[in-house]
C-alpha positions as CSV (number, residue, x, y, z in Angstrom):
1,M,-1.7,7.2,27.7
2,I,-3.4,9.4,25.1
3,L,-3.2,8.9,21.4
4,D,-4.3,11.7,19.1
5,V,-4.8,11.4,15.4
6,L,-5.4,14.3,13.0
7,R,-6.7,13.9,9.6
8,V,-5.8,16.9,7.5
9,E,-6.8,17.8,4.0
10,V,-4.6,20.3,2.2
11,L,-4.6,22.1,-1.1
12,V,-1.3,22.5,-2.9
13,P,-2.1,25.5,-5.1
14,D,1.1,25.7,-7.1
15,A,1.2,22.0,-8.1
16,Q,1.0,21.5,-11.8
17,S,1.4,17.8,-11.7
18,L,1.4,14.8,-9.3
19,K,5.2,15.1,-9.1
20,D,4.9,18.7,-7.9
21,K,2.4,17.7,-5.3
22,R,4.5,14.8,-4.0
23,A,7.5,17.0,-3.7
24,V,5.7,19.6,-1.6
25,I,4.0,17.0,0.5
26,K,7.2,15.1,1.1
27,S,8.9,18.3,2.2
28,L,6.0,19.2,4.5
29,K,6.0,15.8,6.1
30,E,9.7,15.8,6.8
31,R,9.7,19.3,8.3
32,M,6.7,18.5,10.4
33,H,8.3,15.4,11.8
34,G,11.5,17.2,12.5
35,R,9.9,20.2,14.1
36,F,7.2,18.5,16.2
37,N,8.3,14.8,16.4
38,V,5.0,13.5,15.1
39,A,4.2,10.7,12.8
40,V,3.0,11.8,9.4
41,A,1.7,9.9,6.4
42,E,-0.3,10.5,3.3
43,V,-3.3,8.4,4.2
44,E,-5.3,8.3,1.0
45,P,-4.0,7.9,-2.5
46,N,-5.2,10.9,-4.3
47,E,-4.6,11.3,-8.0
48,K,-5.7,15.0,-7.9
49,W,-2.7,17.3,-8.4
50,Q,-3.6,19.8,-5.8
51,R,-5.1,17.8,-2.9
52,A,-3.6,15.6,-0.3
53,K,-4.9,14.0,2.9
54,L,-2.4,13.5,5.7
55,G,-2.6,11.5,9.0
56,I,-0.7,13.0,11.8
57,S,-0.4,11.3,15.2
58,T,1.3,11.6,18.6
59,V,1.2,9.9,21.9
60,G,1.5,11.5,25.4
61,D,0.7,11.1,29.1
62,E,-1.7,13.9,29.4
63,R,-4.5,15.0,27.0
64,W,-3.7,18.7,27.3
65,V,-0.1,18.2,26.2
66,V,-1.2,16.1,23.1
67,E,-3.9,18.6,22.2
68,R,-1.6,21.6,22.5
69,L,1.0,19.9,20.3
70,L,-1.4,19.1,17.5
71,R,-2.9,22.6,17.8
72,Q,0.6,23.9,17.1
73,V,0.9,21.5,14.2
74,T,-2.4,22.7,12.8
75,D,-1.4,26.4,13.2
76,W,2.0,25.6,11.5
77,I,0.3,24.0,8.5
78,R,-2.2,27.0,8.4
79,A,0.8,29.4,8.3
80,S,2.6,27.5,5.5
81,H,2.9,29.2,2.2
82,E,3.1,25.9,0.3
83,V,-0.3,24.5,1.2
84,A,-3.7,25.7,2.2
85,L,-5.5,23.9,5.0
86,I,-9.0,22.7,3.8
87,Q,-10.1,20.5,6.7
88,V,-9.0,19.1,10.1
89,D,-10.5,16.2,12.0
90,A,-9.2,15.1,15.4
91,E,-9.7,11.8,17.2
92,Y,-8.5,11.0,20.7
93,L,-8.0,7.4,21.8
């Protein structure tokens, strides 16, 4: 069994308040979960309007399957018009 965890930092450039940021992040998390069936959570409370750190995880039988899925998630975030990807860190267990 392979567990992969991504820590992703994103910029929400159009957010003018914490409420704006939370709305964008909530939508992003729900769409990511629905599309890729991964667990997603905002992992650090961040009072900056335009930044968020997300933890994204999945489990699989083979490492290449898990890596491919999380690469697809990363590419999907990168292609999003709502956020800009700042940093990605991956950890395999």
